[in-house]
N, C-alpha and C positions, 0 to 999 in steps of 0.2 A: 485265407482271405485277408485281407490290411485294409484299413481303414486310417486313412492320413488326414485329420482336421484340419481347417484353417484357423487356428487357435486364436488370431487377433482379430476375427473377424466382426467384433463388435467397435473396434477399435480403427481398423484400416482392412478392407477385403483384399485378399490375394497377395499378399505380402511377399516380395520376393528381395532379399537382400544379398549383396553383393559380401565376399569374403575377405574385406579390407577395413580400417581404421573408419569409414564413414558408415559401413554396413554395421559395424560394431556401435557405434553410436546411435544408429537409428533403431536396433535392437534394444538396446538398453532404455531409450525412449517409450518404445513399446512396451516393455516388460514393465517399466512404471506405472503405465496405465492398465495392465492386465488386471482384472479381478479374479484371483486363485479360487475362489468359491466359485463363481461363474463357470470357470475353465474346468473345475470337477464336476459341475452340472454338465456340461457338454460332453464330458469324457462318459458320463451316464447314458446320456442321450444317443451318444456312438454306439455303447454296449447294446441297448436297447434296439438300435437299428439293426445290430449284426444279429442279435438274437431273431429277430423277427423275419428274416431271411430264410427262405425254406433250403436253400443251400448250404446254409451254416450248421455247424455241428453242435453248437449251444454252448461249446467254451470259448469263452473272450478271455484277454488279458491284455496289459498295457505294458508298454516299454518308454522310455523317455531318456534322451540326451541332454546333458546341459540343463538349461532352462526347463526343457520336458521332463527331466529327471525329478523335478522337485512337484510337478503336476502329476506324475505316477505316482509319487508317495503320497499325494494327497488325495489321489482317488482311493489309494489303498487304505489310507486312512479314516476315511469320511464314508465310502461307499460301502453297502452292506454285502460283505465277503461270499454269501450264499447267492447272490444275483449275479455272479461272475466267477471267472475262473481262478486258479491256484497260483498264476503267473503275474509278477510285478518286477520290473527291472528298473532300477535309476541308474544310469550312468552319467557321472559329471565328466567332462572336459574342459580345457581352456581354449577361449576363443584364439585363431593365431592371429598375430599383430602383421601387419602388411611388411614389417621389417623382418619377420623371421622366415618368411615363405620363398 
């Protein structure tokens, strides 16, 4: 089971960015407005939702890529590890510029 949260819902709902220079610029604007502690609370709420489902096994974890990697790391540092699983992954990558695609 996978939950993919709308990370920027407090700033702008349902963000969909193109993988070009304009998309990168907009992503950086959104990231600049993002409250990381509120994001960690959202991760915790997602964990609670998954644990509450009768079809869930009770084990939950988080993985993040690029910006999401920082959020995954923040969740691992701030949330009670007894309340969730043993799995956290943070993966960093660079955003491809339009000139390299």
